[in-house]
N, CA and C atoms of all chains as a GROMACS GRO file, in nm:
protein
  591
    1MET      N    1   1.452  -0.009   0.418
    1MET     CA    2   1.546   0.070   0.494
    1MET      C    3   1.513   0.060   0.644
    2THR      N    4   1.616   0.065   0.727
    2THR     CA    5   1.591   0.056   0.868
    2THR      C    6   1.551   0.196   0.922
    3PHE      N    7   1.452   0.200   1.005
    3PHE     CA    8   1.400   0.325   1.053
    3PHE      C    9   1.490   0.374   1.169
    4ASN      N   10   1.507   0.508   1.174
    4ASN     CA   11   1.574   0.564   1.292
    4ASN      C   12   1.470   0.605   1.394
    5LEU      N   13   1.510   0.681   1.493
    5LEU     CA   14   1.427   0.700   1.611
    5LEU      C   15   1.300   0.784   1.575
    6LEU      N   16   1.317   0.891   1.495
    6LEU     CA   17   1.205   0.976   1.469
    6LEU      C   18   1.099   0.901   1.387
    7GLU      N   19   1.145   0.818   1.290
    7GLU     CA   20   1.046   0.740   1.213
    7GLU      C   21   0.982   0.632   1.298
    8GLN      N   22   1.050   0.582   1.392
    8GLN     CA   23   0.984   0.487   1.485
    8GLN      C   24   0.883   0.551   1.567
    9ILE      N   25   0.913   0.676   1.612
    9ILE     CA   26   0.809   0.748   1.692
    9ILE      C   27   0.686   0.782   1.602
   10ALA      N   28   0.712   0.811   1.478
   10ALA     CA   29   0.597   0.844   1.386
   10ALA      C   30   0.511   0.722   1.367
   11VAL      N   31   0.576   0.602   1.353
   11VAL     CA   32   0.500   0.479   1.338
   11VAL      C   33   0.417   0.448   1.467
   12GLY      N   34   0.476   0.483   1.577
   12GLY     CA   35   0.405   0.466   1.709
   12GLY      C   36   0.284   0.555   1.714
   13PHE      N   37   0.293   0.679   1.665
   13PHE     CA   38   0.181   0.768   1.667
   13PHE      C   39   0.072   0.718   1.570
   14ILE      N   40   0.108   0.669   1.459
   14ILE     CA   41   0.008   0.615   1.365
   14ILE      C   42  -0.065   0.497   1.431
   15GLY      N   43   0.012   0.410   1.499
   15GLY     CA   44  -0.051   0.300   1.568
   15GLY      C   45  -0.144   0.343   1.677
   16ALA      N   46  -0.108   0.451   1.754
   16ALA     CA   47  -0.188   0.500   1.860
   16ALA      C   48  -0.319   0.561   1.800
   17ALA      N   49  -0.308   0.627   1.685
   17ALA     CA   50  -0.424   0.684   1.614
   17ALA      C   51  -0.519   0.575   1.573
   18LEU      N   52  -0.468   0.464   1.521
   18LEU     CA   53  -0.554   0.351   1.480
   18LEU      C   54  -0.621   0.288   1.604
   19LEU      N   55  -0.548   0.285   1.716
   19LEU     CA   56  -0.602   0.226   1.833
   19LEU      C   57  -0.716   0.308   1.892
   20LEU      N   58  -0.703   0.444   1.891
   20LEU     CA   59  -0.812   0.530   1.939
   20LEU      C   60  -0.931   0.520   1.844
   21GLY      N   61  -0.907   0.510   1.713
   21GLY     CA   62  -1.019   0.487   1.622
   21GLY      C   63  -1.087   0.361   1.650
   22LEU      N   64  -1.012   0.255   1.683
   22LEU     CA   65  -1.072   0.127   1.710
   22LEU      C   66  -1.156   0.129   1.841
   23ILE      N   67  -1.108   0.207   1.938
   23ILE     CA   68  -1.190   0.223   2.056
   23ILE      C   69  -1.324   0.292   2.028
   24ARG      N   70  -1.323   0.397   1.947
   24ARG     CA   71  -1.446   0.467   1.910
   24ARG      C   72  -1.534   0.369   1.824
   25LEU      N   73  -1.466   0.283   1.746
   25LEU     CA   74  -1.544   0.188   1.664
   25LEU      C   75  -1.616   0.090   1.752
   26ILE      N   76  -1.561   0.053   1.870
   26ILE     CA   77  -1.621  -0.043   1.954
   26ILE      C   78  -1.726   0.020   2.041
   27ILE      N   79  -1.700   0.133   2.103
   27ILE     CA   80  -1.791   0.188   2.205
   27ILE      C   81  -1.883   0.291   2.146
   28GLY      N   82  -1.882   0.308   2.012
   28GLY     CA   83  -1.968   0.412   1.952
   28GLY      C   84  -2.114   0.388   1.983
   29PRO      N   85  -2.182   0.498   2.026
   29PRO     CA   86  -2.323   0.480   2.069
   29PRO      C   87  -2.418   0.443   1.952
   30ASP      N   88  -2.387   0.492   1.835
   30ASP     CA   89  -2.481   0.473   1.720
   30ASP      C   90  -2.403   0.422   1.602
   31ALA      N   91  -2.477   0.393   1.495
   31ALA     CA   92  -2.414   0.347   1.371
   31ALA      C   93  -2.333   0.460   1.306
   32PRO      N   94  -2.378   0.587   1.300
   32PRO     CA   95  -2.296   0.691   1.228
   32PRO      C   96  -2.162   0.717   1.303
   33ASP      N   97  -2.157   0.699   1.431
   33ASP     CA   98  -2.027   0.716   1.499
   33ASP      C   99  -1.930   0.611   1.452
   34ARG      N  100  -1.977   0.487   1.436
   34ARG     CA  101  -1.887   0.384   1.386
   34ARG      C  102  -1.842   0.407   1.242
   35VAL      N  103  -1.933   0.464   1.161
   35VAL     CA  104  -1.900   0.485   1.021
   35VAL      C  105  -1.795   0.601   1.013
   36ILE      N  106  -1.805   0.704   1.100
   36ILE     CA  107  -1.704   0.810   1.100
   36ILE      C  108  -1.575   0.762   1.142
   37SER      N  109  -1.573   0.672   1.247
   37SER     CA  110  -1.445   0.611   1.293
   37SER      C  111  -1.386   0.530   1.183
   38ALA      N  112  -1.470   0.457   1.107
   38ALA     CA  113  -1.407   0.374   0.995
   38ALA      C  114  -1.352   0.465   0.890
   39ASP      N  115  -1.416   0.581   0.864
   39ASP     CA  116  -1.370   0.672   0.764
   39ASP      C  117  -1.229   0.733   0.804
   40THR      N  118  -1.220   0.776   0.928
   40THR     CA  119  -1.090   0.831   0.971
   40THR      C  120  -0.979   0.723   0.977
   41MET      N  121  -1.020   0.600   1.019
   41MET     CA  122  -0.923   0.497   1.019
   41MET      C  123  -0.873   0.460   0.876
   42SER      N  124  -0.964   0.467   0.779
   42SER     CA  125  -0.927   0.429   0.643
   42SER      C  126  -0.829   0.535   0.584
   43VAL      N  127  -0.852   0.663   0.617
   43VAL     CA  128  -0.760   0.767   0.570
   43VAL      C  129  -0.618   0.744   0.634
   44THR      N  130  -0.625   0.708   0.765
   44THR     CA  131  -0.498   0.691   0.836
   44THR      C  132  -0.424   0.566   0.781
   45ILE      N  133  -0.504   0.464   0.748
   45ILE     CA  134  -0.442   0.340   0.694
   45ILE      C  135  -0.379   0.364   0.556
   46THR      N  136  -0.442   0.451   0.480
   46THR     CA  137  -0.384   0.483   0.347
   46THR      C  138  -0.254   0.549   0.358
   47ALA      N  139  -0.237   0.635   0.466
   47ALA     CA  140  -0.105   0.695   0.485
   47ALA      C  141  -0.010   0.591   0.548
   48GLY      N  142  -0.061   0.505   0.629
   48GLY     CA  143   0.029   0.404   0.693
   48GLY      C  144   0.080   0.304   0.593
   49LEU      N  145   0.004   0.274   0.485
   49LEU     CA  146   0.054   0.179   0.385
   49LEU      C  147   0.176   0.241   0.308
   50THR      N  148   0.176   0.374   0.290
   50THR     CA  149   0.294   0.431   0.226
   50THR      C  150   0.418   0.420   0.314
   51VAL      N  151   0.400   0.432   0.447
   51VAL     CA  152   0.511   0.413   0.543
   51VAL      C  153   0.554   0.268   0.532
   52PHE      N  154   0.457   0.172   0.516
   52PHE     CA  155   0.484   0.034   0.501
   52PHE      C  156   0.570   0.007   0.376
   53ALA      N  157   0.535   0.074   0.266
   53ALA     CA  158   0.615   0.065   0.142
   53ALA      C  159   0.754   0.120   0.159
   54ALA      N  160   0.765   0.227   0.241
   54ALA     CA  161   0.903   0.282   0.262
   54ALA      C  162   0.978   0.182   0.349
   55TYR      N  163   0.914   0.111   0.443
   55TYR     CA  164   0.987   0.018   0.528
   55TYR      C  165   1.034  -0.103   0.449
   56PHE      N  166   0.951  -0.155   0.365
   56PHE     CA  167   0.988  -0.272   0.287
   56PHE      C  168   1.054  -0.240   0.157
   57ASN      N  169   1.066  -0.108   0.125
   57ASN     CA  170   1.147  -0.062   0.011
   57ASN      C  171   1.091  -0.116  -0.122
   58SER      N  172   0.955  -0.130  -0.131
   58SER     CA  173   0.901  -0.174  -0.253
   58SER      C  174   0.779  -0.090  -0.288
   59PRO      N  175   0.776  -0.036  -0.411
   59PRO     CA  176   0.666   0.054  -0.444
   59PRO      C  177   0.535  -0.017  -0.475
   60LEU      N  178   0.524  -0.148  -0.460
   60LEU     CA  179   0.400  -0.223  -0.488
   60LEU      C  180   0.290  -0.180  -0.386
   61PHE      N  181   0.333  -0.151  -0.265
   61PHE     CA  182   0.234  -0.109  -0.156
   61PHE      C  183   0.167   0.016  -0.187
   62LEU      N  184   0.226   0.103  -0.271
   62LEU     CA  185   0.159   0.226  -0.308
   62LEU      C  186   0.035   0.201  -0.390
   63ASP      N  187   0.040   0.102  -0.481
   63ASP     CA  188  -0.082   0.058  -0.550
   63ASP      C  189  -0.189   0.008  -0.453
   64VAL      N  190  -0.139  -0.068  -0.355
   64VAL     CA  191  -0.228  -0.119  -0.255
   64VAL      C  192  -0.304  -0.003  -0.182
   65ALA      N  193  -0.225   0.101  -0.149
   65ALA     CA  194  -0.284   0.213  -0.078
   65ALA      C  195  -0.382   0.284  -0.161
   66LEU      N  196  -0.355   0.302  -0.291
   66LEU     CA  197  -0.447   0.370  -0.382
   66LEU      C  198  -0.584   0.296  -0.396
   67VAL      N  199  -0.572   0.163  -0.414
   67VAL     CA  200  -0.688   0.086  -0.432
   67VAL      C  201  -0.767   0.072  -0.300
   68TYR      N  202  -0.698   0.070  -0.184
   68TYR     CA  203  -0.763   0.067  -0.056
   68TYR      C  204  -0.840   0.197  -0.033
   69GLY      N  205  -0.781   0.310  -0.076
   69GLY     CA  206  -0.854   0.438  -0.061
   69GLY      C  207  -0.981   0.440  -0.147
   70ALA      N  208  -0.969   0.395  -0.267
   70ALA     CA  209  -1.088   0.394  -0.358
   70ALA      C  210  -1.198   0.308  -0.299
   71ILE      N  211  -1.166   0.184  -0.254
   71ILE     CA  212  -1.268   0.093  -0.209
   71ILE      C  213  -1.330   0.145  -0.074
   72SER      N  214  -1.251   0.210   0.013
   72SER     CA  215  -1.308   0.260   0.135
   72SER      C  216  -1.400   0.377   0.106
   73PHE      N  217  -1.362   0.460   0.001
   73PHE     CA  218  -1.446   0.574  -0.030
   73PHE      C  219  -1.584   0.526  -0.077
   74ILE      N  220  -1.584   0.420  -0.163
   74ILE     CA  221  -1.712   0.366  -0.217
   74ILE      C  222  -1.791   0.309  -0.104
   75GLY      N  223  -1.725   0.246  -0.013
   75GLY     CA  224  -1.794   0.186   0.102
   75GLY      C  225  -1.860   0.286   0.190
   76ILE      N  226  -1.786   0.396   0.215
   76ILE     CA  227  -1.839   0.509   0.302
   76ILE      C  228  -1.966   0.566   0.234
   77ILE      N  229  -1.958   0.591   0.104
   77ILE     CA  230  -2.070   0.646   0.028
   77ILE      C  231  -2.190   0.556   0.037
   78ALA      N  232  -2.164   0.426   0.018
   78ALA     CA  233  -2.279   0.329   0.022
   78ALA      C  234  -2.346   0.326   0.159
   79ILE      N  235  -2.261   0.325   0.266
   79ILE     CA  236  -2.317   0.318   0.400
   79ILE      C  237  -2.390   0.446   0.436
   80SER      N  238  -2.341   0.559   0.386
   80SER     CA  239  -2.413   0.688   0.416
   80SER      C  240  -2.547   0.691   0.338
   81ARG      N  241  -2.553   0.625   0.223
   81ARG     CA  242  -2.683   0.621   0.161
   81ARG      C  243  -2.776   0.536   0.246
   82VAL      N  244  -2.728   0.434   0.299
   82VAL     CA  245  -2.816   0.346   0.383
   82VAL      C  246  -2.865   0.422   0.509
   83ILE      N  247  -2.773   0.503   0.570
   83ILE     CA  248  -2.807   0.576   0.692
   83ILE      C  249  -2.912   0.685   0.657
   84GLU      N  250  -2.898   0.746   0.544
   84GLU     CA  251  -2.992   0.852   0.507
   84GLU      C  252  -3.136   0.797   0.494
   85GLY      N  253  -3.147   0.688   0.422
   85GLY     CA  254  -3.273   0.612   0.432
   85GLY      C  255  -3.397   0.673   0.373
   86GLY      N  256  -3.487   0.591   0.326
   86GLY     CA  257  -3.618   0.641   0.291
   86GLY      C  258  -3.632   0.702   0.156
   87ARG      N  259  -3.523   0.757   0.103
   87ARG     CA  260  -3.526   0.823  -0.027
   87ARG      C  261  -3.439   0.750  -0.125
   88SER      N  262  -3.495   0.708  -0.233
   88SER     CA  263  -3.420   0.624  -0.327
   88SER      C  264  -3.320   0.711  -0.406
   89MET      N  265   1.862   1.594   0.434
   89MET     CA  266   1.743   1.566   0.356
   89MET      C  267   1.659   1.468   0.434
   90ARG      N  268   1.724   1.367   0.496
   90ARG     CA  269   1.646   1.271   0.568
   90ARG      C  270   1.586   1.330   0.691
   91LEU      N  271   1.654   1.428   0.753
   91LEU     CA  272   1.600   1.488   0.869
   91LEU      C  273   1.473   1.565   0.847
   92ILE      N  274   1.469   1.640   0.732
   92ILE     CA  275   1.347   1.715   0.690
   92ILE      C  276   1.238   1.613   0.669
   93ALA      N  277   1.263   1.504   0.600
   93ALA     CA  278   1.155   1.403   0.575
   93ALA      C  279   1.107   1.346   0.709
   94ASP      N  280   1.199   1.322   0.802
   94ASP     CA  281   1.155   1.265   0.933
   94ASP      C  282   1.070   1.362   1.007
   95VAL      N  283   1.105   1.490   0.997
   95VAL     CA  284   1.023   1.588   1.079
   95VAL      C  285   0.885   1.600   1.015
   96ILE      N  286   0.878   1.604   0.885
   96ILE     CA  287   0.744   1.610   0.821
   96ILE      C  288   0.663   1.486   0.849
   97LEU      N  289   0.725   1.366   0.851
   97LEU     CA  290   0.664   1.241   0.878
   97LEU      C  291   0.603   1.240   1.021
   98LEU      N  292   0.689   1.291   1.111
   98LEU     CA  293   0.646   1.295   1.254
   98LEU      C  294   0.532   1.390   1.279
   99LEU      N  295   0.535   1.507   1.204
   99LEU     CA  296   0.428   1.605   1.212
   99LEU      C  297   0.296   1.546   1.164
  100GLY      N  298   0.303   1.474   1.052
  100GLY     CA  299   0.187   1.414   1.000
  100GLY      C  300   0.130   1.306   1.092
  101ALA      N  301   0.219   1.228   1.154
  101ALA     CA  302   0.172   1.124   1.248
  101ALA      C  303   0.106   1.190   1.369
  102ILE      N  304   0.160   1.301   1.417
  102ILE     CA  305   0.101   1.367   1.531
  102ILE      C  306  -0.038   1.427   1.491
  103PHE      N  307  -0.048   1.472   1.369
  103PHE     CA  308  -0.182   1.525   1.330
  103PHE      C  309  -0.286   1.414   1.317
  104CYS      N  310  -0.239   1.293   1.268
  104CYS     CA  311  -0.335   1.177   1.270
  104CYS      C  312  -0.375   1.140   1.406
  105PHE      N  313  -0.279   1.142   1.502
  105PHE     CA  314  -0.309   1.103   1.640
  105PHE      C  315  -0.404   1.204   1.699
  106LEU      N  316  -0.385   1.336   1.674
  106LEU     CA  317  -0.484   1.434   1.727
  106LEU      C  318  -0.616   1.416   1.669
  107GLY      N  319  -0.629   1.382   1.540
  107GLY     CA  320  -0.757   1.358   1.482
  107GLY      C  321  -0.832   1.243   1.548
  108ALA      N  322  -0.756   1.139   1.575
  108ALA     CA  323  -0.817   1.022   1.641
  108ALA      C  324  -0.854   1.055   1.788
  109LEU      N  325  -0.776   1.144   1.850
  109LEU     CA  326  -0.808   1.186   1.988
  109LEU      C  327  -0.935   1.272   1.987
  110GLY      N  328  -0.949   1.355   1.884
  110GLY     CA  329  -1.074   1.430   1.876
  110GLY      C  330  -1.194   1.341   1.848
  111LEU      N  331  -1.170   1.232   1.780
  111LEU     CA  332  -1.278   1.134   1.757
  111LEU      C  333  -1.325   1.076   1.893
  112ILE      N  334  -1.231   1.056   1.985
  112ILE     CA  335  -1.275   1.005   2.115
  112ILE      C  336  -1.341   1.115   2.200
  113ARG      N  337  -1.279   1.240   2.192
  113ARG     CA  338  -1.301   1.340   2.293
  113ARG      C  339  -1.431   1.425   2.265
  114MET      N  340  -1.469   1.440   2.140
  114MET     CA  341  -1.579   1.531   2.104
  114MET      C  342  -1.711   1.481   2.148
  115PRO      N  343  -1.806   1.568   2.180
  115PRO     CA  344  -1.930   1.522   2.236
  115PRO      C  345  -2.038   1.482   2.137
  116ASP      N  346  -2.024   1.526   2.012
  116ASP     CA  347  -2.138   1.510   1.919
  116ASP      C  348  -2.085   1.446   1.791
  117ILE      N  349  -2.178   1.404   1.715
  117ILE     CA  350  -2.132   1.334   1.587
  117ILE      C  351  -2.085   1.436   1.486
  118TYR      N  352  -2.144   1.554   1.486
  118TYR     CA  353  -2.094   1.657   1.390
  118TYR      C  354  -1.953   1.703   1.427
  119ASN      N  355  -1.928   1.719   1.557
  119ASN     CA  356  -1.787   1.761   1.603
  119ASN      C  357  -1.692   1.647   1.566
  120ARG      N  358  -1.739   1.522   1.576
  120ARG     CA  359  -1.652   1.413   1.548
  120ARG      C  360  -1.613   1.405   1.400
  121ILE      N  361  -1.714   1.438   1.310
  121ILE     CA  362  -1.685   1.442   1.167
  121ILE      C  363  -1.580   1.550   1.143
  122GLN      N  364  -1.599   1.669   1.206
  122GLN     CA  365  -1.506   1.782   1.192
  122GLN      C  366  -1.364   1.742   1.226
  123ALA      N  367  -1.353   1.697   1.351
  123ALA     CA  368  -1.218   1.667   1.404
  123ALA      C  369  -1.155   1.554   1.324
  124GLY      N  370  -1.227   1.447   1.304
  124GLY     CA  371  -1.168   1.332   1.240
  124GLY      C  372  -1.122   1.356   1.102
  125THR      N  373  -1.210   1.415   1.018
  125THR     CA  374  -1.179   1.424   0.876
  125THR      C  375  -1.063   1.525   0.849
  126LYS      N  376  -1.074   1.651   0.908
  126LYS     CA  377  -0.975   1.749   0.869
  126LYS      C  378  -0.837   1.714   0.916
  127ALA      N  379  -0.828   1.678   1.048
  127ALA     CA  380  -0.690   1.650   1.101
  127ALA      C  381  -0.630   1.528   1.037
  128ALA      N  382  -0.713   1.425   1.011
  128ALA     CA  383  -0.659   1.301   0.956
  128ALA      C  384  -0.618   1.323   0.812
  129THR      N  385  -0.692   1.411   0.740
  129THR     CA  386  -0.650   1.440   0.595
  129THR      C  387  -0.521   1.512   0.591
  130LEU      N  388  -0.506   1.619   0.680
  130LEU     CA  389  -0.381   1.694   0.680
  130LEU      C  390  -0.260   1.606   0.723
  131GLY      N  391  -0.284   1.515   0.822
  131GLY     CA  392  -0.181   1.431   0.868
  131GLY      C  393  -0.139   1.328   0.767
  132SER      N  394  -0.239   1.273   0.688
  132SER     CA  395  -0.208   1.181   0.589
  132SER      C  396  -0.128   1.240   0.477
  133ILE      N  397  -0.166   1.364   0.437
  133ILE     CA  398  -0.093   1.426   0.326
  133ILE      C  399   0.051   1.457   0.375
  134ALA      N  400   0.065   1.501   0.497
  134ALA     CA  401   0.204   1.523   0.544
  134ALA      C  402   0.287   1.393   0.551
  135ILE      N  403   0.223   1.282   0.591
  135ILE     CA  404   0.296   1.156   0.593
  135ILE      C  405   0.342   1.117   0.456
  136ILE      N  406   0.248   1.136   0.357
  136ILE     CA  407   0.286   1.096   0.217
  136ILE      C  408   0.395   1.184   0.164
  137LEU      N  409   0.390   1.317   0.200
  137LEU     CA  410   0.496   1.401   0.149
  137LEU      C  411   0.630   1.361   0.217
  138GLY      N  412   0.631   1.318   0.346
  138GLY     CA  413   0.747   1.274   0.407
  138GLY      C  414   0.808   1.156   0.338
  139VAL      N  415   0.721   1.056   0.301
  139VAL     CA  416   0.770   0.935   0.234
  139VAL      C  417   0.824   0.977   0.095
  140GLY      N  418   0.757   1.074   0.031
  140GLY     CA  419   0.816   1.125  -0.099
  140GLY      C  420   0.950   1.188  -0.081
  141LEU      N  421   0.978   1.255   0.029
  141LEU     CA  422   1.109   1.311   0.049
  141LEU      C  423   1.211   1.196   0.077
  142LEU      N  424   1.161   1.089   0.142
  142LEU     CA  425   1.259   0.976   0.170
  142LEU      C  426   1.295   0.904   0.036
  143TYR      N  427   1.192   0.882  -0.046
  143TYR     CA  428   1.217   0.818  -0.174
  143TYR      C  429   1.180   0.907  -0.289
  144PRO      N  430   1.271   0.986  -0.344
  144PRO     CA  431   1.234   1.077  -0.445
  144PRO      C  432   1.192   1.016  -0.578
  145GLU      N  433   1.217   0.888  -0.596
  145GLU     CA  434   1.178   0.828  -0.729
  145GLU      C  435   1.031   0.777  -0.724
  146TRP      N  436   0.960   0.800  -0.617
  146TRP     CA  437   0.821   0.753  -0.613
  146TRP      C  438   0.725   0.866  -0.626
  147TRP      N  439   0.766   0.988  -0.671
  147TRP     CA  440   0.682   1.102  -0.666
  147TRP      C  441   0.548   1.086  -0.735
  148THR      N  442   0.547   1.016  -0.852
  148THR     CA  443   0.424   1.016  -0.934
  148THR      C  444   0.312   0.944  -0.863
  149LYS      N  445   0.348   0.823  -0.813
  149LYS     CA  446   0.240   0.751  -0.746
  149LYS      C  447   0.193   0.820  -0.616
  150LEU      N  448   0.293   0.884  -0.547
  150LEU     CA  449   0.252   0.956  -0.426
  150LEU      C  450   0.167   1.072  -0.453
  151LEU      N  451   0.195   1.141  -0.569
  151LEU     CA  452   0.109   1.253  -0.605
  151LEU      C  453  -0.031   1.208  -0.643
  152CYS      N  454  -0.040   1.091  -0.709
  152CYS     CA  455  -0.168   1.028  -0.739
  152CYS      C  456  -0.253   1.007  -0.612
  153ILE      N  457  -0.180   0.946  -0.507
  153ILE     CA  458  -0.251   0.920  -0.382
  153ILE      C  459  -0.292   1.047  -0.312
  154ILE      N  460  -0.208   1.156  -0.318
  154ILE     CA  461  -0.246   1.284  -0.254
  154ILE      C  462  -0.366   1.341  -0.323
  155GLY      N  463  -0.361   1.344  -0.456
  155GLY     CA  464  -0.476   1.397  -0.527
  155GLY      C  465  -0.607   1.321  -0.501
  156PHE      N  466  -0.596   1.194  -0.494
  156PHE     CA  467  -0.710   1.106  -0.466
  156PHE      C  468  -0.767   1.135  -0.331
  157LEU      N  469  -0.677   1.151  -0.231
  157LEU     CA  470  -0.717   1.179  -0.096
  157LEU      C  471  -0.780   1.315  -0.087
  158LEU      N  472  -0.726   1.415  -0.158
  158LEU     CA  473  -0.783   1.548  -0.155
  158LEU      C  474  -0.921   1.549  -0.220
  159PHE      N  475  -0.944   1.464  -0.318
  159PHE     CA  476  -1.076   1.459  -0.377
  159PHE      C  477  -1.176   1.387  -0.292
  160THR      N  478  -1.142   1.276  -0.240
  160THR     CA  479  -1.244   1.186  -0.181
  160THR      C  480  -1.276   1.217  -0.034
  161SER      N  481  -1.180   1.265   0.040
  161SER     CA  482  -1.204   1.279   0.189
  161SER      C  483  -1.309   1.388   0.217
  162PRO      N  484  -1.307   1.509   0.157
  162PRO     CA  485  -1.413   1.603   0.188
  162PRO      C  486  -1.549   1.560   0.137
  163VAL      N  487  -1.544   1.492   0.019
  163VAL     CA  488  -1.670   1.443  -0.039
  163VAL      C  489  -1.736   1.343   0.056
  164SER      N  490  -1.657   1.248   0.107
  164SER     CA  491  -1.709   1.146   0.194
  164SER      C  492  -1.763   1.202   0.324
  165SER      N  493  -1.686   1.299   0.380
  165SER     CA  494  -1.738   1.354   0.507
  165SER      C  495  -1.859   1.444   0.484
  166SER      N  496  -1.871   1.515   0.370
  166SER     CA  497  -1.990   1.595   0.342
  166SER      C  498  -2.118   1.506   0.320
  167VAL      N  499  -2.097   1.400   0.244
  167VAL     CA  500  -2.209   1.312   0.225
  167VAL      C  501  -2.254   1.245   0.357
  168LEU      N  502  -2.158   1.213   0.435
  168LEU     CA  503  -2.192   1.147   0.566
  168LEU      C  504  -2.263   1.243   0.656
  169SER      N  505  -2.220   1.366   0.664
  169SER     CA  506  -2.286   1.459   0.755
  169SER      C  507  -2.420   1.498   0.707
  170ARG      N  508  -2.437   1.505   0.571
  170ARG     CA  509  -2.568   1.531   0.515
  170ARG      C  510  -2.666   1.419   0.545
  171ALA      N  511  -2.614   1.293   0.534
  171ALA     CA  512  -2.702   1.180   0.567
  171ALA      C  513  -2.742   1.173   0.712
  172VAL      N  514  -2.644   1.210   0.802
  172VAL     CA  515  -2.676   1.209   0.943
  172VAL      C  516  -2.779   1.319   0.975
  173TYR      N  517  -2.766   1.440   0.908
  173TYR     CA  518  -2.857   1.544   0.935
  173TYR      C  519  -2.996   1.510   0.880
  174LEU      N  520  -3.006   1.446   0.767
  174LEU     CA  521  -3.132   1.411   0.714
  174LEU      C  522  -3.200   1.301   0.787
  175SER      N  523  -3.121   1.218   0.852
  175SER     CA  524  -3.181   1.110   0.935
  175SER      C  525  -3.234   1.164   1.061
  176GLY      N  526  -3.218   1.291   1.096
  176GLY     CA  527  -3.295   1.343   1.210
  176GLY      C  528  -3.220   1.359   1.338
  177ILE      N  529  -3.090   1.363   1.338
  177ILE     CA  530  -3.018   1.378   1.462
  177ILE      C  531  -2.985   1.526   1.478
  178LYS      N  532  -3.027   1.577   1.597
  178LYS     CA  533  -3.006   1.719   1.622
  178LYS      C  534  -2.864   1.751   1.661
  179PRO      N  535  -2.811   1.867   1.628
  179PRO     CA  536  -2.677   1.905   1.669
  179PRO      C  537  -2.673   1.931   1.824
  180TRP      N  538  -2.559   1.900   1.878
  180TRP     CA  539  -2.542   1.910   2.019
  180TRP      C  540  -2.528   2.060   2.058
  181THR      N  541  -2.595   2.109   2.163
  181THR     CA  542  -2.575   2.246   2.207
  181THR      C  543  -2.528   2.242   2.349
  182LYS      N  544  -2.457   2.347   2.386
  182LYS     CA  545  -2.412   2.356   2.523
  182LYS      C  546  -2.530   2.380   2.620
  183PRO      N  547  -2.541   2.302   2.729
  183PRO     CA  548  -2.657   2.326   2.816
  183PRO      C  549  -2.647   2.462   2.880
  184SER      N  550  -2.754   2.540   2.868
  184SER     CA  551  -2.746   2.681   2.915
  184SER      C  552  -2.767   2.690   3.065
  185LYS      N  553  -2.721   2.793   3.127
  185LYS     CA  554  -2.737   2.809   3.270
  185LYS      C  555  -2.873   2.864   3.309
  186GLN      N  556  -2.949   2.915   3.209
  186GLN     CA  557  -3.074   2.976   3.247
  186GLN      C  558  -3.183   2.875   3.273
  187GLN      N  559  -3.164   2.760   3.239
  187GLN     CA  560  -3.263   2.655   3.257
  187GLN      C  561  -3.260   2.582   3.388
  188LYS      N  562  -3.169   2.628   3.485
  188LYS     CA  563  -3.167   2.569   3.614
  188LYS      C  564  -3.284   2.619   3.696
  189PRO      N  565  -3.373   2.530   3.740
  189PRO     CA  566  -3.495   2.581   3.809
  189PRO      C  567  -3.475   2.603   3.956
  190LEU      N  568  -3.366   2.558   4.020
  190LEU     CA  569  -3.355   2.564   4.155
  190LEU      C  570  -3.306   2.702   4.200
  191ASN      N  571  -3.363   2.747   4.307
  191ASN     CA  572  -3.327   2.871   4.363
  191ASN      C  573  -3.254   2.842   4.495
  192THR      N  574  -3.126   2.852   4.495
  192THR     CA  575  -3.052   2.801   4.609
  192THR      C  576  -3.042   2.904   4.718
  193SER      N  577  -3.071   3.031   4.690
  193SER     CA  578  -3.050   3.127   4.796
  193SER      C  579  -3.172   3.145   4.884
  194GLY      N  580  -3.284   3.078   4.852
  194GLY     CA  581  -3.400   3.076   4.938
  194GLY      C  582  -3.493   3.196   4.909
  195GLU      N  583  -3.460   3.276   4.818
  195GLU     CA  584  -3.551   3.388   4.794
  195GLU      C  585  -3.675   3.341   4.716
  196LYS      N  586  -3.782   3.413   4.746
  196LYS     CA  587  -3.904   3.381   4.670
  196LYS      C  588  -3.908   3.475   4.547
  197THR      N  589  -3.938   3.408   4.432
  197THR     CA  590  -3.939   3.487   4.310
  197THR      C  591  -4.082   3.522   4.276
   0.00000   0.00000   0.00000
């Protein structure tokens, strides 16, 4: 479906949110800052993929969003175990 | 019907944007966890509800995604903040005014 003006503004706000997360991912002073930025960006990308599915009018992207959310969750848990450190 | 969906979609996108802005703006890592996770979760759920109002035949998969997001996002932020706290990073406190040693008025104390 073609997006009207409000939906185009919403897509612009999602893009701006991803851009701000990318800035924090680049300039983050430590490793945990970058991990938090990646976490927030992955939640935003999961919502953005559903908008992508609405734009291309195919429900296949919803499966992609679900699997992306699962894999990013496992990745965040693994990286936080590494940050915690020292305790097995 | 499409106008309601558009308004909910726009509201969710604005919440995602504010979460990312808090990620830039906040001074400490704990504040960044707070701002990023909560606002981005609310915004994502609002965006998915808006898409569900646009396409009413996709409700089941969208409800699966919303439930998964509601389960995993607080767990991930909690585990992350616990790991950061156990790795020894102190929380940021506002610098107090009582620790200024200079006496600008010239009086002897």
